C-alpha positions as CSV (number, residue, x, y, z in Angstrom):
1,X,0.0,0.0,0.0
2,X,1.2,3.6,-0.7
3,X,2.1,5.9,1.9
4,X,1.4,8.9,-0.3
5,X,-1.1,11.7,0.8
6,X,-4.0,12.5,-1.5
7,X,-2.8,16.1,-1.6
8,X,0.6,17.3,-0.4
9,X,1.1,19.4,2.8
10,X,3.2,22.6,2.2
11,X,5.2,23.7,5.3
12,X,7.5,26.6,6.1
13,X,10.9,25.4,7.3
14,X,14.5,26.6,7.6
15,X,16.5,25.7,4.5
16,X,20.1,24.5,4.6
17,X,21.3,28.2,4.6
18,X,18.9,29.1,7.4
19,X,16.8,31.1,5.4
20,X,12.9,30.3,5.4
21,X,11.9,27.7,2.8
22,X,8.8,26.0,1.6
23,X,8.7,22.3,1.9
24,X,6.3,19.9,0.1
25,X,5.4,17.0,2.1
26,X,4.0,14.2,-0.1
27,X,4.0,11.1,1.9
28,X,4.5,9.7,5.4
29,X,8.4,9.5,5.0
30,X,8.5,13.2,4.0
31,X,6.5,14.0,7.0
32,X,8.8,12.1,9.3
33,X,11.8,13.7,7.6
34,X,10.3,17.2,7.9
35,X,9.9,16.7,11.7
36,X,13.3,15.0,12.2
37,X,15.6,16.7,9.8
38,X,13.9,20.0,9.0
39,X,12.7,20.8,12.6
40,X,9.1,21.2,11.6
41,X,7.5,22.4,14.8
42,X,10.6,22.1,16.9
43,X,9.4,25.0,19.0
44,X,6.1,23.4,19.5
45,X,7.1,19.9,20.7
46,X,5.2,20.3,23.9
47,X,1.9,21.2,22.0
48,X,-0.8,18.8,21.3
49,X,-0.5,19.5,17.6
50,X,3.2,18.5,17.4
51,X,2.6,15.3,19.5
52,X,-0.5,14.3,17.4
53,X,1.4,14.8,14.1
54,X,4.2,12.6,15.3
55,X,1.8,10.0,16.7
56,X,-0.3,9.9,13.6
57,X,2.8,9.7,11.2
58,X,4.2,6.8,13.1
59,X,0.8,5.1,13.3
60,X,0.4,5.5,9.5
61,X,4.0,4.0,8.9
62,X,3.0,1.0,10.9
63,X,-0.5,0.6,9.6
64,X,-0.5,2.1,6.1
65,X,-4.4,2.1,5.7
66,X,-5.8,5.1,3.7
67,X,-7.6,6.1,6.9
68,X,-4.4,6.3,8.9
69,X,-2.6,8.1,6.1
70,X,-5.3,10.8,5.9
71,X,-5.2,11.1,9.7
72,X,-1.6,11.7,9.4
73,X,-2.1,14.3,6.7
74,X,-4.7,16.2,8.7
75,X,-2.5,16.2,11.7
76,X,0.4,17.6,9.7
77,X,-2.0,20.3,8.3
78,X,-3.0,21.2,12.0
79,X,0.7,21.5,12.9
80,X,1.9,23.6,9.8
81,X,-1.2,26.0,10.4
82,X,-0.5,26.3,14.1
83,X,-1.1,28.8,15.8
84,X,-4.5,29.3,14.2
């Protein structure tokens, strides 16, 4: 089963030069990499949004059903749009 999102999530991260950059997250692996390598939400790790995004991404990696993948996508959207 594919780990690809129905639509990508666009996030603002810091690029390699430290400048702001846009990152297209197209699948579960991209989402985990964004959190681990690009510090997506690093200042928010104590927030429910960050914890939910990590939880849903790991759950979707372990159970790649379409429902789990969509839950992970929605959780990432909440994280990149935080604070509302």
